[in-house]
C-alpha positions in Angstrom: 29.6 31.5 -0.1 31.0 31.9 -3.6 28.4 34.4 -4.7 25.4 32.1 -4.1 22.4 33.5 -2.3 21.9 32.5 1.4 19.6 29.8 2.3 16.9 31.3 4.4 14.2 28.6 4.5 14.2 25.0 5.5 12.5 23.8 2.3 15.4 25.4 0.3 17.9 23.6 2.5 16.0 20.3 2.2 15.8 20.6 -1.6 19.6 21.3 -1.9 20.4 18.4 0.4 18.2 16.0 -1.6 19.7 17.1 -4.9 23.2 16.7 -3.5 22.9 13.4 -1.6 19.9 11.4 -2.9 19.8 9.5 -6.2 17.5 11.0 -8.8 15.1 8.1 -8.6 14.9 8.1 -4.7 11.1 8.4 -4.6 10.7 5.5 -6.9 13.1 3.4 -4.8 11.2 4.3 -1.7 7.8 3.5 -3.3 9.2 0.1 -4.6 10.4 -0.7 -1.0 7.0 0.2 0.3 5.2 -1.9 -2.3 7.4 -4.9 -1.6 7.4 -4.5 2.2 6.6 -7.8 3.9 7.1 -9.4 7.3 9.3 -12.2 6.2 11.3 -13.4 9.2 10.8 -10.2 11.1 8.6 -9.8 14.1 5.2 -8.0 13.8 6.8 -5.0 15.7 9.7 -4.8 13.3 7.4 -5.1 10.3 5.0 -2.4 11.6 7.9 -0.1 12.3 9.3 -0.5 8.8 5.8 -0.1 7.3 5.3 3.2 9.2 8.7 4.5 8.3 8.2 3.8 4.6 4.6 5.2 4.7 5.9 8.5 6.0 8.8 8.7 3.6 6.5 8.0 0.6 4.0 10.6 1.7 1.0 8.8 0.1 -2.5 10.2 0.5 -4.2 7.0 1.6 -7.3 6.6 3.8 -6.9 4.7 7.1 -8.8 1.8 5.6 -6.3 1.6 2.7 -3.3 1.8 5.1 -4.8 -1.0 7.3 -5.4 -3.2 4.3 -1.9 -2.6 3.0 -0.3 -3.3 6.4 -2.3 -6.5 6.9 -1.2 -7.7 3.5 2.4 -7.2 4.5 2.1 -9.8 7.4 2.8 -13.5 7.2 -0.1 -15.7 6.0 -0.6 -17.3 9.4 -1.2 -13.9 11.0 -3.0 -12.4 8.0 -5.5 -15.3 8.1 -6.4 -14.4 11.7 -6.8 -10.7 11.1 -8.9 -10.8 7.9 -11.7 -12.3 9.9 -12.1 -9.1 12.1 -13.1 -5.6 11.5 -10.0 -3.4 11.9 -10.2 0.3 12.0 -6.6 1.5 12.6 -3.0 0.6 12.2 -2.7 0.5 16.0 -5.5 -2.0 16.2 -4.0 -4.0 13.4 -0.7 -4.1 15.2 -2.3 -5.1 18.5 -4.2 -8.0 17.0 -1.2 -9.0 14.9 1.0 -9.2 18.0 -1.6 -11.4 19.7 -1.8 -13.6 16.6 2.0 -13.8 16.6 2.2 -14.8 20.3 -0.6 -17.4 19.7 1.3 -18.8 16.7 4.5 -19.1 18.7 2.9 -20.8 21.6 1.1 -23.2 19.2 4.5 -24.0 17.6 6.2 -24.6 20.9 3.3 -26.8 22.1 3.5 -28.9 18.9 7.3 -29.3 19.1 7.1 -30.5 22.7 4.3 -32.9 22.2 5.6 -36.4 21.8 3.8 -39.6 21.3 5.8 -42.8 22.2 3.9 -44.7 19.5 4.7 -42.1 16.8 8.3 -41.8 18.0 8.9 -45.6 17.9 7.2 -46.1 14.5 9.2 -43.2 13.0 12.4 -44.5 14.4 11.5 -48.0 13.1 10.6 -46.7 9.6 13.8 -44.7 9.3 15.9 -47.7 10.4 14.1 -49.8 7.7 14.8 -47.1 5.0 18.5 -47.2 6.0 18.6 -51.0 5.8 17.1 -51.0 2.3 
């Protein structure tokens, strides 16, 4: 104890731990991460989980509408385009609709990749053979 007063309250302990282990610009780093949060290659679930984690860590005083708008903006363009056409009141509702849009986009992509037209296939093959020949 080296003559230091005892820690009696959690907020004291928390402040000491932050001072000891966090960088001085920790809040700025968190806020920057929150501002730059985007879905990228992650799933909607992973993106929402990260959004909520950063939201809690940043402790911003935003309305539900602001949170929903921020979260929708984090999603990929394909999903965002489907969500902006609807009235969304909560993060839970946004996540539910985004998951549906994600599933729809995946099935659409699978359907497109499995569709094959013999005419297209033969003409593409022919044109690529012609390009190689020249």
